[in-house]
N, C-alpha and C positions, 0 to 999 in steps of 0.2 A: 323613359326608357323609348328609341324609335322604334315605331311599326314597319314591318318589312316595307310596306310602301313608302314610308318616311325616309328610309335606308336607302330604298333604290332613288328615290328623288333627290337625296344628300349627296348620293357617289355621282349622279348628273350634272350636279352644280359646278359650274367653271371655277376654277382657280381664282381668287381675287387678284386684280393687278398689284404687285408690289410699289409701296410708296417710297420713292427715293429723292431727294431734293436734290442730289448732286447736279451739277451742270453736265453738258455735253462733254465740255473739255475735262471737266474731272473723272468722268465715267470713260473717257478715253485711256486718259493716265493711269487709271485703275486697272483696266484692261490689258493696257501694255506690260502692266506688273504682274497679269495673271490671275486678277480677281475675278472669282467664277461670278460674283454678285454682281460685278459692274457689266460682263456679257450679258447675263439675262435680264438685267434693268435695260438696257439698248435693245434686246430685243422686245421685250414686252411694250417697249415705247413705240417700235417702229413694226411690229408685226401685221397691222393691218393695213398701213401704207404699204409695205412690200407685196403684201398680198393682193390687193386692189392693183399695184402696178405691175405684177406679174400678169394678173388675168388681163390686163388690159395686151396682150401679146400671145398668151398659150390660151387654149380652148377650152380647159377644165380645172376645176378647183383642185384635184389631186395634182397635175403638173404644176400647177402656182404654188403649191406647198413643197414640192420638189426644189422649185426656183427659190424660193425665199430660203431653203434651208442651205442651199448652195449659195446663195448672194451671202449669208452670214459667213460662212466659209472663208469664202474669197475675202471678204473684207477684212475679217478679224486676222486674216492670215497677213493681210497688209496695212494694217493699221499704221505703219511707220508712213504710209505714202499719203497719208490723210493731212492734208497741209491747211484746212480751212478754209478753202477758197469757196468753199460751200456750206451750208448747213449740215450736219452730220445726216441727217433724216434725206436729205435732199442727193449727197453723195451715196447713199446707201440706195435709193431708188435708181440713180444712173446705171449702177451695178446690177441691181436687178432687172434692169432692161436690157442691158446686155447679155447678161445671163440667159434669160429668158429667149432673148433672138437665137444664142448660141444653141440651147436647148431644141429649138425648133427646126434650126439646120442640122443639126446632129440627125433628127428624125426623118431628114430628107422633106420636110415642109417648105414651100417656098412663101416666105414671107416679106411682102412688098413695103418699104419703110421710105424709099424714095418718092420724092414730088412728082407728080404726073406732069406730062409736058403741057397739058390743059390746065394745072391748077393755077389758077390767076392769085394774085396777091390782094388780101382785104384791104381797103383805104384805111389808112391811119388814124381812125376815128377814135378817141377814148370812149365815146356814149356807147358805141357800139359794142365794144369790149366789155361794158358795164352791162350792158343788156344779154350779153351771152353768160353772164357768170349766174350759177345756182346759190341760193340762200336758204337755208330751214328757218322758217318764221320762228322765232322765240317763244311764241305762245303755243307752240305745238307741244305736247306733254309725249311721252314714250309711249303711254297707255293709248293716245289716241292715235298715233303712227302705227303701232303695232296691230290696231285694229283695221289697217288698210294695208295687210301686208300682200295681199292680191296684186296691189296697184304697183308695189316694189318689184315683185315677181314679174308683172307685165314688162316694167322698165328694164330689170337685167335681162330679160331675153331679146327685148329691142338691142340693148347695147352691145350684146352679144352677136348679132348680126351686122355689125358695123365692121367694115374692113379694119386690119390692125393699126395701120397708120392714122385713120382716126379714132379707132376705139383708145387708144394708148393716151392720146391726146386728152379724149373726152373725161377718161377715168381722173387721170393727175388734173385737169382745169375743174372740172363740176363736181366730181367726187371728192377728191381731195382738196379743193380748194386752191391749189398752187398757184402761183401769179404765173403770168406769161414767161417769165425769165426765168423761173425755176422748171418750169415745165421745158423750156428750150434746152438748159442745162441739162437736162435728164435724158430728153430723147437727142442731143446732139445737133440740133437744126436752130434756125432762126426765130427770132420773135415773131417774125411777120409770117412764116409757116405755122408756129404755134395757132396764131389768129384765123389764120384762113383755114385750118383742119377743125378748129373750134366749131367756127361757122357751119362747115360742110357737114362734121357730125350731127350739130343740132339741127339743120335742114334734112338729114337723113332720117333723122327720129321724128321729124314730125312735131309742129309746133304745139298742136292740139294735144297730142301725147305728154310733150314736155311740161306744158301746164297743168296737167292733171296729176304728174308724180314729182313736181316742184318742192313740196315739203318734205317729201320720203327720199329723197335722193342719197342722202347721206348715210342712209343705212342699207342700202345694197351690198352686196360682196361682203358681208359681215366676216370677221375673222377673230375668234374668240374660244374660248374653252378648250377642248380635246384637241383642235389643231394648232391652236396658239402652244400649249403645254408641248404637244407634240414635235414643236419646232425647237422649242427651245431644249430641251431632253435631248434630242439628234446633234444640235451644233454643240453642247457641253460635253456630251459624249464624245464626239470627234475631238474637241479640243484637249478634253482629258488624253485621248490617246495619242495627240501629237506633244504632250508635254508642256502646253501653252498656259493651263491654270495651275494655280499652285494648289496642293493636298489641304483639306482642312487640318 
C-alpha cells in the first residue's frame, strides 16, 4: 500500500510517453479519419519541439503553451493542406512560429524578424557552420547533467535575453539540432540568414558561457509532465467539440 508520501509522489509522476510504431504518414491518415490516438501520438512526439519553438518568440512558458495548443488546432484543422514538402515536425514548427508571431502582434508587441540593414552575410564556410553546432557528449549521463541544473538555468536566462530574431534561430539550430535548411523553412528566410543569425546569437551569448553549458543545452526549455498532458487534453477536447474525432 502506498504511504501518503508515496501517493503524492506517484501523483506527480509525468504520464509516460505513448509508444506507437506508426510512421508520420500513417498517423496523418489516421488523424484525417478522426483517430484520437493518432492525434495524441503526434502531439506527444512534437510537444517539446513546438514548446521550444514557441519560446523562441514569446516571453514566457505560459504563452508558449498557449501557442502550442493553438498550433495543433490550426494544423489538425488543415491536415488536408499538408503535402509532405517538409517533415511533419518541421511543418508544425513553421505553424508554431507564425502562431507565436500572430499572438505577439495581437498583444501589441513589436517583434522584429526582418534582417537589419547592417546584418552582413556569413561566408559560405561549412567548417564554420560545423563549429557553430552544439552536440551533447554521449558519455554525459542524465544524472551528471541533472547535477549541473544551475548551469542550464544560467544558459536559459542568457538565451532569453536574445532578440527574437536571434533567439528563434538559436533554439531551432542549437537546442533542437535542426539543419540550416529546416530552420530556414520554419522561419521563412534564406539559408544564409540562418547562418548569420546563428553566428550572431552565439556571439551575443559569449563564447565562454557557450563552452560551459555545451553538455547541458538539450535539457533547457523542457516540456513534459503536466504541461504535456494539458496540451493533449485541451486539443483533444477541442477536436471532439468540432466532431473531428470518432467516438470510442
